[in-house]
C-alpha positions as CSV (number, residue, x, y, z in Angstrom):
1,M,24.2,-17.7,-23.9
2,I,26.0,-17.4,-20.6
3,R,23.9,-14.5,-19.0
4,K,20.6,-16.4,-20.0
5,L,21.9,-19.3,-18.5
6,L,22.9,-17.5,-15.4
7,E,19.7,-16.0,-15.3
8,F,17.7,-19.1,-15.8
9,L,19.8,-20.6,-12.6
10,G,18.8,-17.9,-10.6
11,T,15.4,-18.3,-11.5
12,H,14.6,-21.7,-11.0
13,F,17.7,-22.1,-8.4
14,E,15.9,-23.3,-5.4
15,I,14.3,-26.2,-8.0
16,I,18.3,-27.1,-9.2
17,F,19.3,-27.2,-5.7
18,L,16.9,-29.8,-4.7
19,V,17.1,-31.9,-8.1
20,N,20.5,-32.3,-7.3
21,L,20.4,-32.7,-3.4
22,L,18.0,-35.8,-4.2
23,A,20.4,-37.2,-6.7
24,L,23.1,-36.9,-4.3
25,V,21.3,-38.8,-1.9
26,I,19.9,-41.8,-4.2
27,L,23.5,-42.1,-5.3
28,A,25.1,-42.5,-1.7
29,V,22.2,-45.2,-1.2
30,F,23.3,-47.1,-4.5
31,F,27.0,-46.5,-3.3
32,V,26.3,-48.0,0.3
33,F,24.4,-51.2,-1.0
34,S,26.8,-52.0,-3.9
35,R,29.8,-51.8,-1.2
36,A,27.2,-53.2,1.6
37,R,28.9,-57.1,1.3
38,E,32.5,-56.5,1.3
39,W,32.3,-54.0,5.0
40,T,33.1,-55.0,8.6
41,V,31.9,-53.0,11.4
42,S,35.1,-51.7,12.0
43,G,35.1,-50.3,7.9
44,I,31.7,-49.3,8.5
45,V,32.6,-46.7,10.9
46,V,35.6,-45.6,9.3
47,F,33.3,-44.9,6.6
48,L,30.4,-43.0,8.3
49,R,33.0,-40.7,9.5
50,R,34.8,-40.0,6.1
51,L,31.0,-40.0,4.8
52,L,30.4,-37.7,7.1
53,F,33.2,-35.5,6.6
54,Y,32.8,-35.1,2.9
55,T,29.4,-34.6,3.4
56,V,30.0,-31.2,5.3
57,V,33.2,-29.9,3.2
58,A,30.5,-31.0,0.5
59,G,27.5,-28.9,2.0
60,E,29.4,-26.3,3.4
61,L,30.9,-25.7,-0.5
62,I,27.4,-25.5,-1.7
63,V,26.3,-23.2,1.2
64,V,29.2,-20.5,0.6
65,I,29.0,-21.0,-3.3
66,S,25.5,-20.9,-3.6
67,G,25.3,-17.6,-1.3
68,G,28.1,-15.7,-3.3
69,Y,26.6,-15.8,-6.3
70,V,22.9,-15.1,-4.9
71,Y,24.5,-12.1,-3.5
72,W,26.2,-11.1,-7.2
73,L,23.0,-11.9,-9.1
74,N,20.5,-10.2,-6.5
75,Y,22.4,-7.1,-5.3
76,Q,25.6,-6.6,-7.4
77,Q,25.2,-7.7,-11.2
78,K,23.7,-4.9,-13.6
79,S,20.4,-6.4,-15.4
80,E,20.3,-5.5,-19.0
81,S,16.6,-6.5,-18.9
82,S,14.9,-2.8,-18.2
83,L,11.3,-2.5,-17.4
84,T,10.5,-0.5,-20.7
85,D,11.5,-4.1,-22.7
86,R,9.4,-5.9,-20.5
87,V,6.4,-4.4,-20.4
88,L,3.8,-6.4,-22.6
89,P,0.8,-4.3,-24.2
90,N,-2.1,-5.7,-22.3
91,T,-3.1,-7.5,-18.9
92,G,-5.0,-10.0,-20.6
93,W,-2.9,-12.9,-19.2
94,I,-4.0,-12.5,-15.5
95,K,-5.8,-15.7,-14.5
96,D,-7.9,-13.7,-11.4
97,P,-8.8,-10.5,-12.4
98,S,-9.9,-8.1,-9.5
99,T,-11.3,-4.3,-9.5
100,V,-9.3,-1.5,-9.2
101,Y,-10.2,2.4,-8.7
102,F,-8.2,4.9,-9.9
103,V,-8.3,8.6,-10.4
104,S,-7.4,9.9,-14.2
105,D,-7.2,13.7,-14.3
106,N,-10.7,15.0,-13.0
107,E,-12.5,11.2,-13.4
108,L,-12.8,8.8,-10.7
109,L,-12.6,5.1,-13.0
110,S,-12.8,1.6,-12.2
111,V,-11.4,-1.8,-14.1
112,Q,-10.8,-5.4,-13.9
113,T,-7.0,-6.1,-13.7
114,N,-6.9,-7.9,-16.9
115,G,-8.1,-4.9,-18.7
116,A,-11.4,-5.6,-19.0
117,N,-15.0,-3.4,-17.8
118,L,-13.3,0.4,-18.0
119,K,-15.9,2.4,-16.2
120,K,-16.2,5.6,-15.4
121,I,-17.8,6.3,-12.0
122,F,-18.0,9.8,-11.6
123,V,-15.9,13.1,-13.4
124,S,-15.6,16.2,-12.0
125,E,-15.2,19.7,-12.9
126,D,-11.9,20.1,-10.6
127,A,-9.4,17.8,-9.4
128,I,-10.1,14.4,-7.2
129,R,-8.2,14.5,-4.1
130,Q,-9.4,11.2,-2.5
131,Y,-12.2,8.6,-2.3
132,H,-13.5,6.3,0.8
133,F,-15.5,3.4,0.7
134,S,-18.2,2.5,2.7
135,P,-17.8,-0.8,4.7
136,N,-20.4,-2.3,3.2
137,G,-18.9,-1.4,-0.3
138,R,-21.8,-0.3,-1.7
139,Y,-21.2,2.9,-1.7
140,I,-18.0,5.7,-2.2
141,L,-17.3,9.0,-0.7
142,I,-15.7,11.3,-3.2
143,V,-14.1,14.1,-2.3
144,T,-12.9,17.0,-4.7
145,E,-11.2,20.4,-4.7
146,K,-14.7,22.4,-4.4
147,S,-17.3,19.2,-3.7
148,L,-18.3,16.1,-1.7
149,A,-20.3,13.3,-4.3
150,L,-21.7,10.4,-3.4
151,A,-21.6,7.3,-5.6
152,E,-23.6,4.3,-5.4
153,V,-21.3,1.1,-7.4
154,A,-24.3,-1.6,-8.0
155,V,-25.8,0.6,-9.6
156,S,-23.7,3.5,-10.9
157,K,-25.4,6.4,-9.4
158,T,-23.7,9.5,-8.4
159,E,-25.2,12.6,-6.7
160,V,-23.1,16.4,-5.5
161,L,-23.8,16.5,-2.1
162,E,-22.1,19.3,-0.6
163,R,-20.0,22.0,-2.8
164,I,-18.3,24.7,-1.6
165,D,-17.8,28.2,-3.3
166,V,-15.8,31.0,-2.2
167,S,-15.5,32.7,-5.4
168,S,-18.1,35.5,-3.9
169,Q,-16.1,36.5,-1.0
170,G,-12.6,37.4,-2.8
171,N,-9.6,35.7,-3.8
172,D,-8.5,35.4,0.1
173,L,-10.4,33.1,1.1
174,N,-9.6,29.2,0.8
175,A,-12.0,26.0,1.8
176,V,-11.4,22.7,1.7
177,I,-13.8,19.4,2.6
178,E,-11.6,16.9,4.7
179,N,-11.8,14.1,7.8
180,V,-14.4,12.2,5.6
181,G,-15.3,9.1,7.6
182,W,-17.6,6.2,7.2
183,S,-20.3,5.1,10.4
184,P,-19.8,1.3,10.9
185,D,-23.2,1.0,9.2
186,S,-22.4,2.3,6.6
187,Q,-25.9,4.5,7.0
188,R,-23.8,7.8,8.0
189,F,-20.4,9.7,7.2
190,C,-19.1,12.7,9.0
191,Y,-16.6,15.2,7.3
192,E,-15.4,19.2,7.9
193,I,-15.1,21.8,5.7
194,S,-12.1,24.2,6.6
195,K,-12.4,27.6,5.5
196,W,-9.4,30.0,6.1
197,S,-7.6,33.5,5.1
198,R,-4.8,35.7,6.0
199,H,-6.7,37.0,8.7
200,S,-8.8,33.9,10.1
201,S,-9.3,30.4,9.7
202,Q,-12.9,28.3,10.5
203,A,-13.3,24.7,10.9
204,N,-17.0,23.3,10.7
205,Y,-18.1,19.6,11.2
206,Y,-21.2,17.5,10.0
207,V,-22.9,14.0,9.8
208,F,-24.8,13.1,7.2
209,D,-27.5,10.3,7.1
210,L,-28.2,8.7,4.1
211,A,-31.7,7.6,5.0
212,T,-33.0,11.0,5.6
213,R,-30.4,12.7,3.5
214,K,-29.7,15.6,6.2
215,R,-27.2,16.8,7.4
216,S,-26.3,17.5,10.7
217,V,-24.0,20.5,12.2
218,I,-21.7,19.8,14.8
219,K,-21.5,22.3,17.7
220,S,-18.9,24.3,18.0
221,P,-16.1,22.7,19.6
222,A,-13.8,25.8,19.8
223,R,-11.1,23.9,19.0
224,R,-10.0,22.3,15.3
225,F,-9.9,18.5,15.5
226,F,-7.2,17.1,13.1
227,L,-9.1,13.8,13.2
228,L,-12.7,12.4,13.3
229,L,-12.8,8.5,14.4
230,W,-16.5,6.5,14.7
231,D,-16.6,4.0,17.9
232,E,-17.5,0.8,16.8
233,G,-21.1,0.9,18.0
234,G,-21.6,3.9,15.6
235,E,-23.5,5.6,18.6
236,N,-20.7,8.4,19.0
237,I,-18.0,10.4,16.7
238,Y,-14.5,11.2,18.2
239,G,-12.6,14.2,17.8
240,I,-9.3,13.9,18.1
241,N,-7.0,17.8,19.3
242,Q,-3.5,17.9,19.5
243,E,-2.6,20.5,22.5
244,A,1.2,21.7,22.7
245,L,2.8,21.8,25.8
246,D,5.9,23.7,27.6
247,T,8.5,20.9,28.2
248,Q,10.0,23.3,31.1
249,F,6.9,22.2,33.0
250,Y,5.5,18.4,31.6
251,A,7.2,15.5,30.6
252,Y,5.9,15.2,26.8
253,P,5.9,17.7,24.3
254,S,1.9,17.4,23.5
255,R,-1.3,15.8,24.8
256,L,-4.4,14.6,22.8
257,R,-7.5,15.7,24.3
258,I,-10.3,13.2,22.9
259,F,-13.8,14.6,22.6
260,R,-17.0,12.5,22.6
261,I,-19.5,13.7,19.9
262,P,-22.9,12.2,20.8
263,L,-25.0,11.8,17.9
264,S,-27.9,12.4,20.2
265,N,-27.0,16.0,20.6
266,L,-23.9,16.5,18.6
267,T,-22.4,18.4,21.3
268,P,-18.3,17.8,22.2
269,E,-17.8,16.5,25.5
270,L,-13.9,16.2,26.7
271,A,-13.7,12.4,27.5
272,I,-9.8,11.9,28.2
273,E,-6.4,13.5,27.7
274,I,-3.5,11.1,27.3
275,P,0.5,12.8,27.0
276,T,2.3,11.8,24.2
277,K,5.2,12.4,21.8
278,T,3.4,11.9,18.3
279,T,-0.2,12.2,16.8
280,A,-0.1,8.6,16.4
281,I,-3.6,7.6,17.9
282,P,-3.4,4.9,21.5
283,Y,-5.4,2.8,20.6
284,A,-5.0,0.3,22.9
285,R,-4.9,2.8,26.0
286,L,-8.5,4.0,24.7
287,E,-9.7,0.8,25.1
288,L,-8.7,0.8,28.7
289,S,-10.8,3.6,29.1
290,G,-13.5,2.1,27.6
291,I,-13.5,3.7,24.2
292,K,-13.4,1.4,21.5
293,L,-12.9,3.4,17.5
294,F,-13.8,1.9,14.5
295,S,-10.2,1.9,12.9
296,D,-11.3,-0.5,10.3
297,G,-13.2,2.1,8.3
298,K,-9.6,3.8,7.9
299,K,-8.0,0.2,6.6
300,I,-10.5,-0.6,3.8
301,S,-10.1,2.6,2.6
302,F,-7.1,3.8,0.4
303,D,-4.8,6.1,1.5
304,V,-3.9,8.4,-1.0
305,A,-0.1,9.2,0.9
306,D,0.7,5.7,0.2
307,K,1.1,6.4,-3.5
308,N,4.9,7.4,-2.8
309,R,6.2,4.4,-1.2
310,L,8.6,2.2,-3.0
311,M,8.5,-0.6,-1.1
312,W,5.5,-2.9,-0.1
313,V,4.8,-6.2,1.9
314,S,2.2,-8.2,1.2
315,D,-0.1,-10.3,3.7
316,K,1.5,-13.2,3.0
317,G,5.1,-11.4,3.9
318,S,6.3,-11.3,0.2
319,K,8.1,-8.4,-1.0
320,V,8.7,-5.8,-3.8
321,G,10.8,-2.7,-4.0
322,I,13.3,-1.1,-6.1
323,D,16.5,-0.6,-4.4
324,Q,19.5,1.7,-4.6
325,A,20.8,0.7,-8.1
326,D,17.2,1.3,-9.5
327,H,16.4,-2.5,-9.9
328,F,13.0,-3.7,-9.2
329,Y,13.5,-6.7,-6.4
330,Y,11.1,-9.5,-5.1
331,V,11.4,-11.0,-2.0
332,R,9.3,-14.4,-1.8
333,N,9.9,-15.4,1.6
334,Q,12.5,-13.7,4.2
335,W,15.8,-14.2,2.5
336,W,15.2,-15.1,-1.3
337,R,15.9,-12.1,-3.2
338,K,15.3,-11.3,-6.9
339,R,16.2,-8.7,-9.3
340,L,13.2,-8.8,-11.8
341,F,14.6,-6.1,-14.0
342,Y,16.3,-2.5,-14.2
343,V,13.7,0.7,-14.1
344,P,15.8,3.2,-16.3
345,R,15.6,7.1,-15.1
346,E,13.4,9.3,-16.9
347,P,15.8,13.1,-18.1
348,V,14.6,16.3,-15.5
349,E,14.9,19.4,-17.6
350,G,15.4,22.9,-16.6
351,D,17.6,24.1,-13.0
352,L,16.4,21.5,-11.3
353,A,18.4,18.6,-13.4
354,H,21.5,18.8,-11.4
355,Y,19.7,17.8,-8.1
356,W,18.7,14.5,-9.7
357,P,21.1,11.4,-9.8
358,Q,22.3,9.3,-12.1
359,G,20.9,12.3,-14.9
360,G,17.0,11.9,-13.5
361,K,14.4,10.7,-11.3
362,L,12.5,7.5,-11.1
363,P,9.2,7.5,-13.1
364,I,7.7,5.1,-11.0
365,R,5.3,7.3,-8.8
366,G,3.9,4.5,-6.3
367,L,3.3,0.6,-6.0
368,K,0.8,-1.9,-3.7
369,W,0.0,-5.4,-4.1
370,L,-3.6,-6.4,-4.8
371,P,-5.8,-7.9,-3.0
372,G,-4.5,-12.0,-2.8
373,S,-1.0,-11.1,-3.1
374,R,-0.1,-11.9,-5.8
375,Y,-0.3,-9.1,-8.5
376,V,1.1,-5.1,-8.0
377,I,-0.2,-2.4,-9.5
378,I,2.2,0.4,-10.5
379,A,2.0,4.1,-11.6
380,H,4.1,5.1,-14.3
381,N,5.0,8.3,-15.2
382,S,5.0,7.6,-19.1
383,L,3.7,4.2,-19.4
384,G,0.5,4.7,-17.3
385,V,-0.5,2.0,-14.9
386,L,1.2,-1.4,-14.8
387,V,0.5,-4.9,-13.4
388,L,3.1,-7.1,-12.4
389,E,3.3,-10.4,-11.3
390,P,6.3,-10.6,-9.0
391,A,6.5,-14.6,-9.1
392,T,7.3,-14.7,-13.0
393,G,8.5,-11.4,-13.2
394,K,5.7,-11.0,-16.0
395,I,4.5,-7.2,-16.6
396,G,1.8,-5.5,-18.6
397,Q,0.2,-2.5,-19.6
398,L,-3.1,-1.9,-17.7
399,I,-4.2,2.2,-18.8
400,K,-1.9,4.2,-21.0
401,R,-2.4,7.3,-19.1
402,P,-1.0,8.7,-16.1
403,C,-3.3,8.2,-13.0
404,S,-2.9,8.2,-9.1
405,A,-4.8,6.9,-6.3
406,F,-5.3,3.4,-6.9
407,G,-8.1,1.6,-4.1
408,W,-10.2,-1.0,-4.1
409,Y,-12.6,-2.1,-1.8
410,E,-11.5,-4.9,0.7
411,A,-14.2,-6.0,3.6
412,S,-12.9,-6.1,7.1
413,K,-11.9,-8.9,8.4
């Protein structure tokens, strides 16, 4: 009973605090009016001094007690409420559903966050590695281990544009499709096919035109680009190469070599060299040189590397994450942190079991805020896909199977 009362106070702490503060002000006003006739000028001065003193003391006590309680509740108390006990069997309670895309086994699927309209977008013969929305949201490029496919969202139409097959060339040869990037007008895209063996490696770059359905080859740059980006006008592709430097002779350990690839001839030409310590793209530095890259193409496409992050900040500044004590927490604003529930670890079998703390590993493989910053999507090893409303702590099961690579289309702002 006491624990439930404490949880209620913690959940509604701000409202209860404001109601009590308002009641205190009302009582003070009534007291002043009731004693107003008996006061003299000197008496009023003495009263105001005492009132100020008692107000400051009471305020400090309230702040200290409240701060101590908040710290204990959200940083020290071990919650008995666990994730598995809180999960509802569905997400039909979501009021403003949005469409989410995700990968399960060899399938790319979409579903609304309230559980409605589950669709299969694409079924592959091999594992799906990533997918990229076009800037206008009409198309999705799907990259698998051995193919590149195009899906047209509105008509549920898909076609395989590129397929790599190295089986006839021996087991030593491997290949992968990567560096996929849409043009700003959603009419073209570039990509790379890399092949390698124990003896050599080769990278080929292409531009595909949706209008003509033709693939054009970018002339060999004699070096590999670790990233391909379009410019804002859609007239050039920029290939970015990193070159290591000898720090005995250079101030920086490496430099970025930016090559311009005009669509008119698809021939790489060196545009600029920038000394650097990291592989981060210096967008501001490039703009000073007249190179304006189309960075929104990466923002609206889901980054599969983000799936391992266990703390996210929404567009409105709210935070969700898992703390060191395995509690899922929610920070609505800058200072108020709230523990929602405990996340039980799953046991690890075999020789690796002793490497994991607390007898197991966290079952949550990733989480991310959905558009609108009201709900959070969570990937759980055994429970599947979960949707959480952090403001209320309500959580439901969307899909009951392991999934990954969650994404959605968001128009650039």
